[in-house]
N, C-alpha and C positions, 0 to 999 in steps of 0.2 A: 456643534462641538468643534473646537479648534484642534485640528489633527496634529499640530506640532506641540500641543500642551505637554509639558514634562510630567509624565505619569509613571515613572519608573524609579524605584529606589533599591539600594543595596543594603543587605544586612551587614552588621559589623564583620562577620566572617567572610562574606563575599568581598567586601571592601579590602580586607587584608589580603585575600588571594589576588585581587586585581593589582594591588601594590607590588606583590611578589612577581606576578606575571609581567608587569610593566618594567621592572628591573631587568628581567631576563630577555624580553622580546621588544622593548620599545613601546611606542604608542599603540593603543588597543582599540578595538571596536567590538560590539556585540551585534549578532543578527539572529532573529528567530523566524524560521520559515514556516513551520507547521507541517513539514514534510514527514516522510516515513522515518522509522528508526528513532533517532534522538531528536526529531523535529520539534517536539514539544519542549525541549530544553534550549535555553539560549546558548549559542555558540560564540566563543570568544576567539578572535583572530587578531593578528597584527593589523594595525590600521591600514585600510586600503587593500588588504589581501582578498577580502570578499567584495566582489563588485556589486554595488547596489544600483538600482535603476528606477524607472517609472513605476514598477510594480512593488516598490518598497516605501515605507513610511518611517521617517525619523521621529521616534517617540520621545527621545530625551538625549541631552548631552550631559552626562553624569559628571558632576564635580566630586572627585574622590580625594580626600586629604592625603597628601604625600605623592600625588600624581600631578605632574606639571600641566597636563592638558586635559580638557574634558574627554570623556569616553562616550562616543556616540552609541546609541542603542536603536537598531533598526528592526523592523518587522515587515513581513510581506503584507501587502494590502489585504489579501484574503484573510489572513490571521487577524489583522487589525479589526476587521469587521466583526469577528467573533469576540475579541477581547476589548472592544471599544468602551465598554461600561465598567472596566476594572482598572485598578491600580496594580501594576506588576511589581512584585518584590523578588529581587534576585537573591537567592540564598545559595549556600554550598553544602553538600552532604558527602559522606564517604561513598566511594564506589567509582567504577569506571564509566565515564560517559563516552561520547563520540571520540574517535581517534582524530577527528578534524579540529576539535576544540583544544585550545592551548593548555587547559588544565588537566587533560587526560593523563599525562605522565605523573601528575602529582598524587594520583590515587583518590581524587575527589572529582565531583562534577557540579556544575552550576545547575540550579533548579529554579523554576518559576513557582512562586506562591502568589496568590492574588486576593484582593478584597474589592468589594463593590465601591465605586467612587461615591463619596459622601458618607461612607460608613466608618 
């Protein structure tokens, strides 16, 4: 399996939130570490604010209508091993997520939904 294969998509609600956050914060990035607390939720940061390295996999560069540049979606290698058979769908739901993710003050949080690849 090609580890760089783009297997992440945004729901329309998530894409709209990404557009709003881009206007407020400039270029963005996502990272999903799988750690404690909100680790199962994708975290949205200003591009480059979260340092990625050899223990991270770039799953996708998301093209979002109305956003000038692709939004990279990173995941820790250990999480990738668990999620490697799925397509990730980034959605947004009401509620407070992590204080570290840019959407937290908006009263919503990003959430991962998934489906098996090929289904």
